[in-house]
Every structure is written in C-alpha cells, then in structure tokens.
N, CA, C and O of each residue as an XYZ file, in Angstrom:
728
protein
N     -68.055     18.895   -104.284
C     -67.771     19.034   -102.867
C     -66.663     20.062   -102.695
O     -65.644     20.018   -103.385
N     -66.872     20.971   -101.785
C     -65.855     21.981   -101.507
C     -64.585     21.312   -100.987
O     -64.628     20.213   -100.433
N     -63.461     21.991   -101.175
C     -62.165     21.436   -100.772
C     -62.115     21.171    -99.270
O     -61.613     20.130    -98.847
N     -62.633     22.105    -98.450
C     -62.597     21.890    -96.999
C     -63.525     20.751    -96.591
O     -63.220     20.004    -95.662
N     -64.657     20.615    -97.281
C     -65.572     19.510    -96.991
C     -64.929     18.170    -97.357
O     -65.061     17.188    -96.627
N     -64.238     18.145    -98.488
C     -63.544     16.920    -98.896
C     -62.440     16.565    -97.898
O     -62.258     15.397    -97.558
N     -61.706     17.576    -97.432
C     -60.660     17.337    -96.420
C     -61.277     16.788    -95.145
O     -60.759     15.836    -94.561
N     -62.384     17.384    -94.710
C     -63.052     16.913    -93.495
C     -63.522     15.459    -93.655
O     -63.378     14.642    -92.746
N     -64.078     15.162    -94.816
C     -64.551     13.791    -95.053
C     -63.392     12.808    -94.976
O     -63.507     11.757    -94.346
N     -62.284     13.144    -95.611
C     -61.108     12.276    -95.575
C     -60.550     12.159    -94.155
O     -60.121     11.079    -93.747
N     -60.553     13.260    -93.402
C     -60.080     13.220    -92.012
C     -60.958     12.308    -91.167
O     -60.461     11.553    -90.331
N     -62.260     12.382    -91.388
C     -63.194     11.537    -90.647
C     -62.967     10.071    -90.995
O     -62.902      9.226    -90.102
N     -62.847      9.760    -92.282
C     -62.619      8.371    -92.679
C     -61.291      7.840    -92.135
O     -61.211      6.691    -91.700
N     -60.267      8.663    -92.158
C     -58.961      8.247    -91.621
C     -59.048      8.006    -90.114
O     -58.500      7.028    -89.605
N     -59.737      8.898    -89.404
C     -59.891      8.726    -87.953
C     -60.713      7.482    -87.644
O     -60.350      6.703    -86.763
N     -61.812      7.289    -88.358
C     -62.649      6.102    -88.149
C     -61.853      4.832    -88.452
O     -61.966      3.834    -87.740
N     -61.059      4.879    -89.502
C     -60.222      3.742    -89.866
C     -59.282      3.374    -88.721
O     -59.161      2.203    -88.359
N     -58.620      4.382    -88.154
C     -57.702      4.133    -87.031
C     -58.447      3.569    -85.824
O     -57.968      2.638    -85.177
N     -59.612      4.127    -85.521
C     -60.376      3.675    -84.355
C     -60.865      2.233    -84.533
O     -60.759      1.427    -83.609
N     -61.392      1.910    -85.699
C     -61.853      0.542    -85.935
C     -60.688     -0.439    -85.947
O     -60.819     -1.572    -85.484
N     -59.559     -0.005    -86.472
C     -58.379     -0.866    -86.508
C     -57.893     -1.203    -85.100
O     -57.438     -2.319    -84.850
N     -57.988     -0.245    -84.185
C     -57.478     -0.427    -82.819
C     -58.494     -1.059    -81.869
O     -58.117     -1.530    -80.796
N     -59.756     -1.078    -82.237
C     -60.810     -1.531    -81.326
C     -60.954     -3.046    -81.304
O     -60.607     -3.743    -82.257
N     -61.477     -3.528    -80.189
C     -61.841     -4.938    -80.081
C     -63.337     -5.144    -80.233
O     -63.791     -6.244    -80.549
N     -64.102     -4.083    -80.007
C     -65.557     -4.168    -80.035
C     -66.099     -2.991    -80.838
O     -65.863     -1.840    -80.473
N     -66.822     -3.259    -81.930
C     -67.313     -2.161    -82.763
C     -68.296     -1.245    -82.040
O     -68.417     -0.070    -82.386
N     -68.986     -1.764    -81.060
C     -69.976     -0.962    -80.348
C     -69.340      0.091    -79.444
O     -70.025      0.994    -78.963
N     -68.051     -0.021    -79.216
C     -67.366      0.951    -78.364
C     -66.915      2.197    -79.123
O     -66.385      3.130    -78.519
N     -67.117      2.220    -80.419
C     -66.711      3.363    -81.231
C     -67.943      4.214    -81.501
O     -68.867      3.802    -82.203
N     -67.933      5.404    -80.928
C     -69.085      6.295    -81.073
C     -68.774      7.400    -82.083
O     -67.623      7.623    -82.458
N     -69.817      8.067    -82.502
C     -69.643      9.223    -83.389
C     -68.841     10.309    -82.675
O     -68.054     11.013    -83.307
N     -69.034     10.449    -81.375
C     -68.247     11.416    -80.602
C     -66.761     11.083    -80.677
O     -65.926     11.971    -80.847
N     -66.433      9.785    -80.548
C     -65.032      9.352    -80.619
C     -64.429      9.692    -81.981
O     -63.306     10.189    -82.071
N     -65.189      9.418    -83.031
C     -64.695      9.670    -84.385
C     -64.513     11.163    -84.619
O     -63.495     11.583    -85.168
N     -65.491     11.968    -84.208
C     -65.391     13.422    -84.389
C     -64.166     13.969    -83.660
O     -63.419     14.775    -84.215
N     -63.960     13.530    -82.418
C     -62.809     13.999    -81.648
C     -61.494     13.588    -82.308
O     -60.565     14.390    -82.405
N     -61.421     12.339    -82.759
C     -60.187     11.849    -83.395
C     -59.910     12.558    -84.716
O     -58.755     12.726    -85.107
N     -60.974     12.973    -85.400
C     -60.812     13.657    -86.691
C     -60.604     15.160    -86.527
O     -60.197     15.845    -87.465
N     -60.886     15.663    -85.333
C     -60.763     17.103    -85.100
C     -61.861     17.906    -85.774
O     -61.637     19.037    -86.206
N     -63.049     17.319    -85.863
C     -64.195     18.006    -86.464
C     -65.370     17.944    -85.490
O     -65.353     17.179    -84.526
N     -66.371     18.747    -85.754
C     -67.579     18.700    -84.951
C     -68.423     17.497    -85.331
O     -68.334     16.979    -86.444
N     -69.239     17.064    -84.391
C     -70.096     15.911    -84.630
C     -71.068     16.168    -85.788
O     -71.433     15.241    -86.511
N     -71.477     17.402    -85.958
C     -72.368     17.759    -87.056
C     -71.756     17.462    -88.414
O     -72.464     17.106    -89.356
N     -70.432     17.607    -88.514
C     -69.736     17.306    -89.770
C     -69.927     15.840    -90.139
O     -70.143     15.512    -91.306
N     -69.847     14.958    -89.144
C     -70.048     13.534    -89.406
C     -71.450     13.279    -89.944
O     -71.628     12.550    -90.920
N     -72.441     13.886    -89.302
C     -73.819     13.654    -89.711
C     -74.109     14.251    -91.090
O     -74.885     13.682    -91.858
N     -73.492     15.393    -91.410
C     -73.686     15.987    -92.736
C     -73.103     15.098    -93.839
O     -73.700     14.947    -94.905
N     -71.936     14.516    -93.573
C     -71.266     13.704    -94.593
C     -71.798     12.280    -94.680
O     -71.848     11.701    -95.765
N     -72.198     11.712    -93.542
C     -72.499     10.278    -93.516
C     -73.915      9.946    -93.054
O     -74.341      8.796    -93.159
N     -74.645     10.924    -92.550
C     -76.015     10.700    -92.108
C     -76.117     10.143    -90.715
O     -76.795     10.723    -89.867
N     -75.462      9.032    -90.456
C     -75.480      8.404    -89.141
C     -74.280      7.458    -89.038
O     -73.455      7.387    -89.948
N     -74.194      6.741    -87.930
C     -73.065      5.844    -87.700
C     -73.000      4.761    -88.774
O     -71.915      4.418    -89.245
N     -74.149      4.225    -89.161
C     -74.183      3.204    -90.197
C     -73.657      3.752    -91.519
O     -72.940      3.055    -92.237
N     -74.004      4.982    -91.842
C     -73.489      5.600    -93.062
C     -71.977      5.727    -93.028
O     -71.309      5.521    -94.041
N     -71.437      6.068    -91.863
C     -69.987      6.155    -91.696
C     -69.350      4.771    -91.854
O     -68.344      4.626    -92.549
N     -69.929      3.762    -91.213
C     -69.398      2.401    -91.315
C     -69.436      1.931    -92.767
O     -68.479      1.327    -93.252
N     -70.534      2.206    -93.456
C     -70.640      1.803    -94.865
C     -69.595      2.503    -95.734
O     -68.998      1.884    -96.615
N     -69.380      3.783    -95.485
C     -68.380      4.526    -96.266
C     -66.984      3.960    -96.037
O     -66.217      3.785    -96.984
N     -66.659      3.679    -94.792
C     -65.346      3.119    -94.483
C     -65.212      1.717    -95.064
O     -64.164      1.365    -95.604
N     -66.260      0.922    -94.956
C     -66.254     -0.417    -95.533
C     -66.068     -0.338    -97.048
O     -65.333     -1.134    -97.631
N     -66.735      0.624    -97.677
C     -66.590      0.806    -99.121
C     -65.162      1.132    -99.504
O     -64.653      0.635   -100.509
N     -64.514      1.966    -98.706
C     -63.117      2.318    -98.967
C     -62.222      1.089    -98.827
O     -61.387      0.816    -99.689
N     -62.403      0.361    -97.744
C     -61.598     -0.850    -97.547
C     -61.985     -1.954    -98.515
O     -61.156     -2.782    -98.891
N     -63.236     -1.959    -98.910
C     -63.720     -2.992    -99.811
C     -63.085     -2.956   -101.186
O     -63.170     -3.934   -101.929
N     -62.452     -1.849   -101.540
C     -61.766     -1.768   -102.827
C     -60.669     -2.823   -102.918
O     -60.437     -3.389   -103.986
N     -59.990     -3.091   -101.795
C     -58.947     -4.114   -101.800
C     -59.553     -5.502   -101.993
O     -58.946     -6.360   -102.634
N     -60.743     -5.727   -101.443
C     -61.435     -6.995   -101.642
C     -61.821     -7.160   -103.109
O     -61.640     -8.232   -103.686
N     -62.347     -6.106   -103.704
C     -62.726     -6.171   -105.121
C     -61.521     -6.479   -105.999
O     -61.634     -7.237   -106.962
N     -60.377     -5.903   -105.677
C     -59.160     -6.169   -106.457
C     -58.746     -7.630   -106.335
O     -58.336     -8.244   -107.320
N     -58.848     -8.187   -105.139
C     -58.509     -9.596   -104.939
C     -59.456    -10.505   -105.713
O     -59.035    -11.505   -106.296
N     -60.717    -10.156   -105.715
C     -61.707    -10.967   -106.429
C     -61.517    -10.892   -107.936
O     -61.737    -11.872   -108.649
N     -61.113     -9.739   -108.410
C     -60.902     -9.565   -109.851
C     -59.716    -10.382   -110.352
O     -59.603    -10.644   -111.550
N     -58.839    -10.784   -109.447
C     -57.650    -11.538   -109.830
C     -57.966    -13.001   -110.149
O     -57.069    -13.748   -110.542
N     -59.221    -13.422   -109.988
C     -59.591    -14.803   -110.278
C     -59.504    -15.054   -111.777
O     -60.124    -14.333   -112.558
N     -58.752    -16.055   -112.185
C     -58.618    -16.316   -113.619
C     -59.947    -16.760   -114.232
O     -60.662    -17.563   -113.632
N     -60.288    -16.248   -115.419
C     -61.531    -16.668   -116.065
C     -61.453    -18.139   -116.458
O     -60.371    -18.690   -116.658
N     -62.604    -18.749   -116.563
C     -62.656    -20.134   -116.987
C     -62.576    -21.144   -115.859
O     -62.626    -22.348   -116.114
N     -62.454    -20.696   -114.629
C     -62.452    -21.617   -113.495
C     -63.800    -22.317   -113.401
O     -64.803    -21.812   -113.905
N     -63.822    -23.454   -112.768
C     -65.086    -24.156   -112.536
C     -65.924    -23.345   -111.543
O     -65.387    -22.502   -110.825
N     -67.233    -23.595   -111.499
C     -68.060    -22.898   -110.512
C     -67.551    -23.101   -109.080
O     -67.536    -22.158   -108.289
N     -67.141    -24.306   -108.752
C     -66.637    -24.562   -107.395
C     -65.382    -23.733   -107.117
O     -65.223    -23.195   -106.022
N     -64.497    -23.631   -108.103
C     -63.277    -22.832   -107.929
C     -63.609    -21.351   -107.744
O     -63.005    -20.680   -106.907
N     -64.567    -20.839   -108.520
C     -64.943    -19.427   -108.404
C     -65.604    -19.144   -107.061
O     -65.315    -18.131   -106.424
N     -66.487    -20.035   -106.634
C     -67.143    -19.853   -105.336
C     -66.119    -19.927   -104.204
O     -66.157    -19.123   -103.273
N     -65.218    -20.881   -104.288
C     -64.192    -21.023   -103.263
C     -63.291    -19.791   -103.213
O     -62.923    -19.332   -102.132
N     -62.939    -19.261   -104.371
C     -62.123    -18.039   -104.413
C     -62.854    -16.893   -103.703
O     -62.259    -16.175   -102.898
N     -64.137    -16.729   -104.005
C     -64.929    -15.680   -103.362
C     -64.963    -15.868   -101.857
O     -64.724    -14.915   -101.115
N     -65.251    -17.067   -101.390
C     -65.339    -17.319    -99.945
C     -63.998    -17.134    -99.255
O     -63.941    -16.571    -98.161
N     -62.919    -17.595    -99.874
C     -61.583    -17.405    -99.288
C     -61.255    -15.920    -99.138
O     -60.758    -15.482    -98.100
N     -61.541    -15.159   -100.190
C     -61.236    -13.725   -100.139
C     -62.110    -13.011    -99.108
O     -61.641    -12.096    -98.432
N     -63.361    -13.415    -98.983
C     -64.222    -12.817    -97.958
C     -63.676    -13.101    -96.562
O     -63.667    -12.212    -95.710
N     -63.226    -14.316    -96.319
C     -62.649    -14.647    -95.007
C     -61.384    -13.840    -94.762
O     -61.203    -13.291    -93.675
N     -60.513    -13.759    -95.751
C     -59.279    -12.971    -95.589
C     -59.611    -11.512    -95.264
O     -59.030    -10.912    -94.359
N     -60.548    -10.966    -96.014
C     -60.938     -9.573    -95.799
C     -61.546     -9.391    -94.406
O     -61.210     -8.440    -93.700
N     -62.426    -10.286    -94.018
C     -63.078    -10.160    -92.711
C     -62.098    -10.365    -91.565
O     -62.231     -9.733    -90.517
N     -61.129    -11.228    -91.750
C     -60.115    -11.405    -90.705
C     -59.238    -10.151    -90.587
O     -58.856     -9.751    -89.487
N     -58.932     -9.550    -91.715
C     -58.089     -8.349    -91.714
C     -58.848     -7.110    -91.239
O     -58.236     -6.150    -90.771
N     -60.174     -7.125    -91.356
C     -61.007     -5.969    -91.006
C     -62.105     -6.386    -90.034
O     -63.258     -5.980    -90.181
N     -61.746     -7.198    -89.042
C     -62.725     -7.873    -88.216
C     -63.695     -6.955    -87.492
O     -64.896     -7.228    -87.497
N     -63.236     -5.896    -86.879
C     -64.130     -5.026    -86.118
C     -65.050     -4.253    -87.065
O     -66.237     -4.084    -86.784
N     -64.511     -3.796    -88.162
C     -65.329     -3.071    -89.136
C     -66.404     -3.972    -89.734
O     -67.559     -3.560    -89.839
N     -66.050     -5.188    -90.126
C     -67.053     -6.069    -90.719
C     -68.093     -6.501    -89.692
O     -69.262     -6.678    -90.035
N     -67.682     -6.674    -88.439
C     -68.665     -6.947    -87.381
C     -69.623     -5.769    -87.243
O     -70.833     -5.956    -87.113
N     -69.082     -4.566    -87.271
C     -69.928     -3.367    -87.143
C     -70.935     -3.304    -88.284
O     -72.104     -2.991    -88.058
N     -70.503     -3.594    -89.495
C     -71.411     -3.528    -90.643
C     -72.481     -4.613    -90.572
O     -73.665     -4.342    -90.771
N     -72.058     -5.830    -90.291
C     -73.037     -6.913    -90.245
C     -74.005     -6.762    -89.079
O     -75.167     -7.156    -89.186
N     -73.545     -6.202    -87.977
C     -74.430     -5.998    -86.829
C     -75.341     -4.794    -87.018
O     -76.359     -4.674    -86.336
N     -74.988     -3.910    -87.931
C     -75.731     -2.658    -88.098
C     -77.036     -2.831    -88.853
O     -77.935     -2.005    -88.692
N     -77.179     -3.853    -89.659
C     -78.385     -4.045    -90.452
C     -79.519     -4.585    -89.606
O     -79.955     -5.719    -89.804
N     -80.003     -3.788    -88.664
C     -81.050     -4.206    -87.727
C     -80.618     -5.458    -86.973
O     -81.439     -6.322    -86.667
N     -79.330     -5.548    -86.677
C     -78.807     -6.698    -85.965
C     -78.669     -7.931    -86.840
O     -78.486     -9.034    -86.325
N     -78.751     -7.767    -88.147
C     -78.697     -8.902    -89.051
C     -77.665     -8.667    -90.145
O     -77.658     -7.610    -90.777
N     -76.794     -9.646    -90.371
C     -75.827     -9.501    -91.460
C     -76.471     -9.591    -92.836
O     -75.825     -9.295    -93.841
N     -77.731     -9.993    -92.894
C     -78.401    -10.183    -94.176
C     -78.999     -8.897    -94.723
O     -79.510     -8.883    -95.843
N     -78.946     -7.834    -93.964
C     -79.576     -6.582    -94.377
C     -78.534     -5.514    -94.694
O     -78.601     -4.399    -94.175
N     -77.596     -5.850    -95.527
C     -76.669     -4.838    -96.016
C     -76.359     -5.140    -97.480
O     -76.490     -6.272    -97.946
N     -75.947     -4.101    -98.180
C     -75.756     -4.208    -99.623
C     -74.708     -5.228   -100.008
O     -74.871     -5.937   -101.001
N     -73.637     -5.314    -99.245
C     -72.580     -6.240    -99.638
C     -73.062     -7.682    -99.532
O     -72.692     -8.520   -100.354
N     -73.881     -7.976    -98.529
C     -74.413     -9.342    -98.432
C     -75.250     -9.660    -99.670
O     -75.121    -10.736   -100.253
N     -76.092     -8.734   -100.060
C     -76.944     -8.951   -101.236
C     -76.099     -9.188   -102.490
O     -76.432    -10.032   -103.322
N     -75.016     -8.443   -102.613
C     -74.125     -8.599   -103.771
C     -73.478     -9.980   -103.783
O     -73.476    -10.659   -104.810
N     -72.925    -10.397   -102.636
C     -72.260    -11.702   -102.572
C     -73.273    -12.823   -102.770
O     -72.977    -13.830   -103.413
N     -74.472    -12.645   -102.213
C     -75.504    -13.669   -102.372
C     -75.896    -13.824   -103.841
O     -76.029    -14.945   -104.332
N     -76.078    -12.720   -104.535
C     -76.436    -12.786   -105.953
C     -75.334    -13.473   -106.762
O     -75.614    -14.286   -107.643
N     -74.093    -13.142   -106.456
C     -72.965    -13.758   -107.160
C     -72.938    -15.260   -106.926
O     -72.806    -16.038   -107.871
N     -73.064    -15.672   -105.658
C     -73.027    -17.101   -105.362
C     -74.257    -17.835   -105.894
O     -74.156    -18.990   -106.307
N     -75.404    -17.183   -105.887
C     -76.604    -17.809   -106.449
C     -76.382    -18.137   -107.922
O     -76.753    -19.216   -108.384
N     -75.786    -17.216   -108.651
C     -75.500    -17.457   -110.076
C     -74.512    -18.610   -110.244
O     -74.673    -19.442   -111.137
N     -73.499    -18.661   -109.396
C     -72.504    -19.730   -109.491
C     -73.141    -21.079   -109.159
O     -72.913    -22.067   -109.858
N     -73.935    -21.119   -108.096
C     -74.601    -22.372   -107.715
C     -75.561    -22.808   -108.814
O     -75.634    -23.994   -109.136
N     -76.296    -21.864   -109.393
C     -77.213    -22.191   -110.490
C     -76.469    -22.792   -111.673
O     -76.941    -23.737   -112.304
N     -75.319    -22.241   -111.961
C     -74.510    -22.763   -113.058
C     -74.066    -24.197   -112.772
O     -74.055    -25.038   -113.672
N     -73.704    -24.470   -111.538
C     -73.180    -25.790   -111.185
C     -74.271    -26.833   -110.984
O     -74.098    -27.996   -111.349
N     -75.407    -26.414   -110.399
C     -76.423    -27.384   -109.979
C     -77.810    -27.134   -110.544
O     -78.721    -27.938   -110.342
N     -77.974    -26.040   -111.239
C     -79.311    -25.661   -111.676
C     -79.936    -24.713   -110.665
O     -79.410    -24.545   -109.565
N     -81.053    -24.094   -111.026
C     -81.628    -23.050   -110.171
C     -82.343    -23.552   -108.914
O     -82.558    -22.786   -107.975
N     -82.712    -24.839   -108.896
C     -83.398    -25.353   -107.718
C     -82.476    -25.235   -106.509
O     -81.335    -25.695   -106.539
N     -82.965    -24.637   -105.484
C     -82.246    -24.483   -104.208
C     -81.017    -23.586   -104.297
O     -80.289    -23.465   -103.311
N     -80.759    -22.959   -105.426
C     -79.541    -22.144   -105.576
C     -79.508    -20.999   -104.573
O     -78.465    -20.725   -103.980
N     -80.641    -20.327   -104.378
C     -80.654    -19.208   -103.425
C     -80.349    -19.685   -102.012
O     -79.567    -19.059   -101.298
N     -80.970    -20.798   -101.606
C     -80.711    -21.318   -100.269
C     -79.254    -21.734   -100.112
O     -78.619    -21.402    -99.112
N     -78.726    -22.452   -101.084
C     -77.340    -22.911   -100.994
C     -76.362    -21.743   -100.967
O     -75.330    -21.817   -100.301
N     -76.672    -20.679   -101.678
C     -75.827    -19.483   -101.620
C     -75.849    -18.891   -100.209
O     -74.807    -18.491    -99.690
N     -77.028    -18.834    -99.589
C     -77.111    -18.364    -98.191
C     -76.285    -19.272    -97.279
O     -75.562    -18.794    -96.405
N     -76.399    -20.579    -97.489
C     -75.672    -21.526    -96.639
C     -74.155    -21.350    -96.779
O     -73.428    -21.407    -95.788
N     -73.687    -21.138    -97.997
C     -72.251    -20.907    -98.197
C     -71.804    -19.616    -97.513
O     -70.742    -19.572    -96.893
N     -72.612    -18.576    -97.629
C     -72.246    -17.302    -96.991
C     -72.299    -17.383    -95.469
O     -71.596    -16.639    -94.785
N     -73.115    -18.265    -94.943
C     -73.165    -18.429    -93.486
C     -71.809    -18.875    -92.941
O     -71.466    -18.583    -91.795
N     -71.049    -19.576    -93.763
C     -69.732    -20.051    -93.342
C     -68.716    -18.927    -93.207
O     -67.651    -19.125    -92.623
N     -69.032    -17.748    -93.740
C     -68.084    -16.634    -93.659
C     -68.700    -15.409    -92.976
O     -68.224    -14.288    -93.156
N     -69.763    -15.630    -92.189
C     -70.336    -14.516    -91.423
C     -69.272    -13.958    -90.477
O     -68.427    -14.697    -89.973
N     -69.323    -12.673    -90.248
C     -68.319    -12.032    -89.400
C     -68.323    -12.566    -87.976
O     -67.266    -12.669    -87.354
N     -69.497    -12.909    -87.449
C     -69.505    -13.439    -86.084
C     -68.840    -14.811    -86.020
O     -68.205    -15.135    -85.016
N     -68.973    -15.625    -87.073
C     -68.269    -16.905    -87.099
C     -66.769    -16.686    -87.308
O     -65.947    -17.334    -86.659
N     -66.420    -15.781    -88.208
C     -65.000    -15.463    -88.417
C     -64.386    -14.981    -87.102
O     -63.261    -15.349    -86.766
N     -65.117    -14.168    -86.375
C     -64.631    -13.687    -85.073
C     -64.485    -14.851    -84.090
O     -63.488    -14.943    -83.374
N     -65.468    -15.725    -84.061
C     -65.430    -16.875    -83.146
C     -64.231    -17.779    -83.444
O     -63.635    -18.340    -82.524
N     -63.882    -17.920    -84.700
C     -62.788    -18.803    -85.121
C     -61.525    -18.020    -85.478
O     -60.703    -18.498    -86.260
N     -61.367    -16.844    -84.924
C     -60.279    -15.955    -85.357
C     -58.887    -16.499    -85.103
O     -57.930    -16.030    -85.720
N     -58.741    -17.467    -84.220
C     -57.422    -18.041    -83.960
C     -57.073    -19.189    -84.898
O     -55.967    -19.727    -84.836
N     -57.999    -19.565    -85.758
C     -57.711    -20.641    -86.705
C     -56.671    -20.173    -87.715
O     -56.732    -19.039    -88.189
N     -55.721    -21.037    -88.046
C     -54.745    -20.670    -89.094
C     -55.403    -20.713    -90.473
O     -56.448    -21.336    -90.659
N     -54.778    -20.048    -91.419
C     -55.295    -19.997    -92.790
C     -55.547    -21.389    -93.364
O     -56.537    -21.600    -94.064
N     -54.658    -22.338    -93.072
C     -54.783    -23.680    -93.635
C     -56.060    -24.364    -93.158
O     -56.703    -25.085    -93.921
N     -56.425    -24.141    -91.906
C     -57.636    -24.767    -91.368
C     -58.889    -24.148    -92.001
O     -59.838    -24.852    -92.345
N     -58.871    -22.828    -92.147
C     -59.973    -22.157    -92.835
C     -60.091    -22.687    -94.265
O     -61.183    -23.020    -94.725
N     -58.971    -22.760    -94.951
C     -58.975    -23.194    -96.340
C     -59.511    -24.616    -96.478
O     -60.297    -24.899    -97.382
N     -59.094    -25.502    -95.592
C     -59.564    -26.884    -95.654
C     -61.078    -26.956    -95.444
O     -61.770    -27.684    -96.155
N     -61.584    -26.213    -94.482
C     -63.017    -26.213    -94.227
C     -63.817    -25.629    -95.370
O     -64.823    -26.205    -95.786
N     -63.379    -24.488    -95.882
C     -64.082    -23.859    -97.003
C     -64.038    -24.734    -98.256
O     -65.018    -24.824    -98.997
N     -62.902    -25.371    -98.482
C     -62.771    -26.248    -99.639
C     -63.736    -27.425    -99.533
O     -64.445    -27.737   -100.490
N     -63.763    -28.077    -98.377
C     -64.660    -29.226    -98.188
C     -66.124    -28.815    -98.357
O     -66.889    -29.508    -99.029
N     -66.510    -27.704    -97.756
C     -67.891    -27.243    -97.846
C     -68.261    -26.892    -99.287
O     -69.280    -27.353    -99.801
N     -67.447    -26.093    -99.919
C     -67.753    -25.622   -101.274
C     -67.811    -26.772   -102.265
O     -68.732    -26.853   -103.078
N     -66.845    -27.647   -102.198
C     -66.828    -28.777   -103.132
C     -68.027    -29.703   -102.883
O     -68.597    -30.243   -103.831
N     -68.407    -29.886   -101.625
C     -69.542    -30.774   -101.358
C     -70.843    -30.167   -101.877
O     -71.732    -30.891   -102.325
N     -70.954    -28.850   -101.818
C     -72.180    -28.196   -102.311
C     -72.196    -28.114   -103.827
O     -73.235    -28.348   -104.445
N     -71.074    -27.790   -104.433
C     -71.067    -27.491   -105.865
C     -70.655    -28.634   -106.783
O     -70.815    -28.527   -107.999
N     -70.142    -29.696   -106.246
C     -69.740    -30.792   -107.133
C     -70.668    -31.985   -107.018
O     -70.488    -32.974   -107.728
N     -71.659    -31.913   -106.136
C     -72.610    -33.019   -106.071
C     -73.623    -32.854   -107.204
O     -73.791    -31.763   -107.748
N     -74.276    -33.922   -107.541
C     -75.181    -33.904   -108.702
C     -76.421    -33.063   -108.497
O     -76.758    -32.657   -107.385
N     -77.089    -32.815   -109.619
C     -78.335    -32.042   -109.586
C     -79.375    -32.895   -109.013
O     -80.521    -32.466   -108.880
C-alpha cells in the first residue's frame, strides 16, 4: 500500500472511530460523514473498505484487538464453565465499551447478528466448550443460547445495569448450562 493510501486509510479509521464513539445511533453515521471527518473523498472510503459494512468491520477489527488481548489473559486449565464465563464477560465489557459500533456490526449482517464473522468465531469457541462440558448433543444450540445473552441489542437494552448485575446473571446462566449433567 502506498504511503498516502495508508495515511488515508488510517485517517478514515480514526474519523470513523470518533464518529462511532460520539454517536447514539449507528444508523446516523453515513459514509459522507466519515469522508468529511477524515478529510478525504467518498471514493477513498469505497476503494479502501468497499462499503459501509466493510468500514464497520475494519474498525471493529481494530478495536477487537483489545478484546482478543483480554480473552488471551484467561489462565489455562480453567473449567469449561469458567472459560465460557470469561468469554461472555469479556464480550459484554467490549460491547458496553463499544456499544454503537457493535450495534452497527450486528445490525449490518442483513439485520441479523448471526451473519458476521465474529459471531461465527464466538459460536465455534463456545460450541467446543459446551461439547467438552456436556458432550456434543445440543452443544451448537446451547452455544447460540449463551451468545444470545450478550447480543448487542440486549446489551444496549440493559446498558444501565452495573457490572455486578451483569456478572451475576452471566454466572447463573453459564453455570446452569455447563455444570448440569449430560
């Protein structure tokens, strides 16, 4: 990538980051808004990101690095319930900290949070954990059910809940799913 193209890409991501951080509604952020805030032409956005969803995914990927670091901090050898709970807690923390961006991403997959790469990744991870704890029967469904508890629209709906209330709910749900018998 040419140096000016790389600068433009970084300017666009920085501008989009600021706009999503300040917004209350992801649908109010247009490509025109991002181009103007970045000081580039709208064509630059489309060349680098393809469309609005591509821009949202790129920004989510950049912010998602902090989520990956938090997840990597999980000590090895934890029980399946502990690992699943750690994943769900970190997803809630990340979604609360990046609420408008995560709403934009989950709403962008044809209006479904289930049609994006990060959902597929988290689902596969939880399916493996559930399979380890309970066996493969119903593991895929139970992984979907656990992820439903951390959907961005639910996180948004419960955004005034304190961390302790979220933690208590996630703990009760996760332990009930993963510590019950096969």
